Residue, then its C-alpha position, 0 to 999 in steps of 0.5 A: m602114643c603118650h601125651f605130650s604138650a606141643g611146643l614143650f617137648f622134642a618129639t622122640a620115637i618110643a623105643c620098645a624094651v623086652g619085659a620080664d616075661g620076654k615079650p616086647s613092651s613099650l610106653a605105647d603098650f603101657e598107655a593102651a593097657a591103661t585105657k582098659f582100666h579107665s586110667v591115664v598114663t602120662l609122662p611129664m612134658f619136660e621143658t628143655t629151654t629157659n624160654e619154655v620155662a618162662v612160657t610154662v609159668t605164664k600159661t600155668i598162672a593164666e589157667g590157674d586164674a581162669a579156674l579160680g575165676r570160674i569157682g568165684k563166679i558160681a551163682e549161689h543156687k548152683v554151688d555144689f561139692r564138685n564145682t567148689f571143693v573138687a574143682l579146687d583140688d583139680l586146680n591144685f593138682q594142675i599147679g602141682r604138676t607144673s611145680d613138681r616138674l620144675g622142681l625136678i629140673e631145678q635139682t637135676s638139669t645138667n644146664a645151669a641156666m635151666r636150673d636158674a630159670a626153674t628156680d625163678a619159675i618156682k618162686a613165681i608160681s609159689q608166690w602166686a599159689v599163696g594167693i589162692d588162699y586169699r581169693d575172697d570170691v573162691y572162699q565165699a563159694l566154698k562157704t556157700f556150699a558149706a552152709t548147705n550142711p552137706k551130707l558127705a562121707g569118707e574121702d569127700k568129707k575129709l576133703f571138705d573138712d581139711t579144705l575149710r581148715d586150711y582156709r582158717r589156717a591161712g587167716l581167712e577169718l581175720p580182718k582183711a588188713q591182717r589177712d593181707e599182711v599174712e599173705k604178703l609175708r607168706k609170699e616173701l617166705t616162699s621166695l626165701e625158702t626156694d633160694y635157701e634150698n637152691n644155695i645148698t644144691k649150688a654149694t661146692k668145695s674142693l679140698k686137696f690132700t696128700k696120700d699121707e693125709l688120707a691114710g686109711v682111706p681105701e685105695d679103690f676110692l683114691a684111685r677113682q677118676g677125678i680124685k687123684t689129681g696130681a703126683d701126691e694130690y687128691t681132690l675131695k668134695p665135702n658136698i658129695t656125700f660118699h666123698y664125705l663119708m669115705v673120709e669121716d669113716n676111714a681117714k686115720p689122721e684126725a686133722t683130715r677128718r676135722r678139715m672135711m667136716t668143718a668144710q661141709c658144715n660151712l657150705a652155704r654159710e655166707a648165703n644161707i645164715p642171713l636167709l635163715q634168720k629172715i625165714l625163721v622170723l617170717r615163719d614166727t611172725v606168720a604163726t603169731k598173726l594167725g593166733y599160734k604161740t610159735y611156728a612149731d605149734y602152727v606146723t604140728e597142729t595138722r600132724m600126728v603129734k598135734n603140738a610142739a610140746t608133745a614133739i619136744n617131749f618125745l625127743q627129750n624122753l628118747k634123749a634121756g632113755l639113750q643116755p646110759k647107752y650113749d655114755a657107754e659107747l663114748k667110753e668105748f670110742r675113747s678107749l680106741k682113740i687112746a690106744e691109737t693116739g697114746d693120748t690118755n686125755a683123748v676126747i671124742n669129737s664130732w669128727d671122730w665118732r664115725y671113724f671110731a664107730n667104724q674101728l669098733k666094728k672092725t676090731k670088736y665085731n670083725v665087720d669092715a664096711e668097705q670090704l662088704r662093698v664087694y657083695f653089693p654091686y649096684q645093679n644086683v642090689l637094684d634088681g634084687m630089691f625089684k624082685i622083692y618088692q614085685r613079689i610082696f606088693g604083687l607088681k611087675f616092673e619093666r624097663v622102657e626107653a625114656p623118650y626124653k633124658w636129662v642125663d645119659d644114664l637115666q632109666l625109666y620103668t613101668v609098674t603094673d599090677a602082676k595079677t590084673g595087668e593094670p598099669m599103676g605108674l612109672f618111675y625114673l632113676d637118676m642115681f649117680p652124682r654130678d655137678g649142679k645136681y641135688n646132692h643127697f637122696a630123695q624121691f621126687g614126685i612128678i605127677e600125683g595120683k588123681l581121679l580126673p574130671d572125666g572119671k579117668y584115674q591119672r596114674p602117678v610118675c616119680c623119680l628117685v634122685c640119688n648119689f651112689p658111687p658111680p661105676q669105674p672103668d674096671k668095676p661096677s658101682l659098689l654100695s656100702h650096706d648103709e647105701v643098700e638101706t638107703v635104696f630100699h628106703e627111697f624106693g619105698h617112697a616110690m611105692h607109696t607114690i605109685l600105689t595110691r588109690a586116693k581120689y583127690s591129689r591132696f591125699a594121694g601117695t606120700s601126701v600124708p602127715q609129715d610125721f608119718v611119711e617116712a614110716p613105710s620107707q623106714m620100715l623097709e630098711n629092715w629088709p637088708w638086715d635079713k639073711k634070706v633077703l641078702d642071699s637073694f641078691a648080695a653076692d661077691y661080684r668077682d665070684p657070684k657063688k660067694k654069699i655074705p656068711a651068716e656070722i658076718i650078718s649076725q656081727l653086723k647086727t650086733a655092731r649096729l646096736a653097739t653104736e646106735a645110741t651115738r647115731y640116734r643122739r645125732q638124729l635127735s640133735f637135728g630134731l631138737m635144734d629144728l624145734t628149738l629154732h622154731t619155738q625160740i627165734h623171733a624178730t627180737n633175737a634173730d642174731e642168736m639163731l646160729p649160736l642157739a643152733n650150735k648150742v642144741l647140736s652140742d648139748v644133745s650130741f657132740p660139740v660142733p666144730p668151732d666156727t661152723a654153721f651146719v644149720a646153713y647146710f641143713g636142707h630139711i629145715i625148709g621142707y621139714g621146718a619144725g618137722y624133723y622130729g618126724y623121722a624119730w616119730a615115724d621110726a617108732i611106727a616103722a619098727d612096729m610095722a616091721t614086726i608084722f612082716e617078721n612074724s609072718p609065715d614068709g617073713f620079709f617075703d610074705k606076700k599076704t602081709g605085703m598086700r595088706m601094706r599096699n592096700e591099707i597104707y600105700a593105696m589109702g594115702n591120706s584119704r582117711d585118718i592115718n591112725v586108722s590105716i596104721e591100726k588096720f595094717l597092724g591089726r592092733p593098737r600101736s606099740l613103742e616097744p619094738f622101736l625102743k628095743r631097736i635103738g637100745v633103750n630098755k624101758t620107756q622113760 
């Protein structure tokens, strides 16, 4: 049996499933197999009542305090690496298990009271966890061991160095009064950040349109359950991603596109603008008290980019490099708008670009994104992707019955090494939208990989939380090509989490520098652009013999490049807005936050809709605060890594290259310098050229 904590889980029989080889498989079999490899497979012990959430918080903090007390009481002559640095990693692993599980409940529970209880719990644990950094007794124990000048190597040395660095960055070398002030501010900050993210998940709005107002939007979409709400009334929600994109990509009336965008840009505005002002000021105050010029400099110190100036210059250089292509694309969009409206003074607005990019693809490149959906039924895409990842990474996925489901259509899979039979981990799939659920696409880590104190290895568990169009009574869920890219990307994060071999949880899986973490997944977005890859799973669901014609795939690639500067300038606008706010907003000018955010967005991309506050709905500014530039930084690495597959004997199906990716990138996590891992995979120094070619920049600026 899998291990569950008493009192927190309702006992459920573990049902068997049939594996890919036709043999019965179950979680019990999987756990038994793990023991042969001296590892542990554990499913999360999900709380199911608000009282259980409260009990978990109390228990976690009490056990944490006890663990800290043990470290702090070690006699000087007894301190060693294991009972100080490793013990601290053990503690953080246990805290992470609780906070990650509660974070998933907060974002996925179908019970609003449970979501609220999880939010409160996360605040309490986060504030308590900040205090770990300020335990003098623990820090003294670590320093006592450090004073012995230990001879450490490899991952042990990295844990030693990074832990001491973290204490310095927390302010432990400051006078106690200043240190106490930083601790107080950081605790306040964690609470505000949790509220900000929760406000985004809670934000919802319903807009009603007539059929004429939705001219151009596909009939299949309008006929969906819950959308047609009257004789000539259609109700759409800008907080549901596929609703929003369906309108922005297809609605012919400009007023409709503008209304939809304006509504989305103002979601969570009232709640989050004052919160974000406080968050930015607190972040800046903490950073300056710790001796940094700005919060962006504080954040980037431990990233690949190293400082804010380098990050800003990187984005500004890309912005300038894209300018000629961007101007040319806008000219084409404007010509299409003039032809459609008859207005010779037509201007391309922020609510126009998706629509006219789509029209350009249809008219000039004969690519209709909506018509391509028939080739991408959700289950076929999922199964096809699984076969590819199993092949190139040497794995086997098997579906088993989840002992506990927070939603009926939840799925659970085991991951096993195909050659040795070693259990590697498990992943859940929660793939369709519903009220109260996280409204974008993400991989949530639940249990990280970790070498446990008893010498066994804890294998990871994670969950994909997505919002794909749900199936309809008369047809399956049909994905757009963009959504196919998304599922390849997000499942790449799951592979990164599950395939770890790092000894310490702080280095396991996706716990890499944030400006690298997206790279392995962004690399995998190249797979759905390859004809051989698509032919392995993409077929018309009405006639599976029909594959996507080669000329359509070629046109799809050409059409992508034809609009890439516009898409990427929008990405750069987010990154530059993020860095600008985290370098220019201080206690004296917090009221300028929204105008400044809108100005940067408008300068780099399109002018924002009047009287809107996109930044209030930009959830990345919390988890990626001063780090959103990392998407572009990682994109450059991803494009370079993709060329290794492209040039391999079997291309995107090449197992030798896939295993190198698994062993040098996924397995290593952050257990060594990430630059070493990248070069070991590439077999050479990094190059920026593949990325510049990919986005249409002819030369380095």
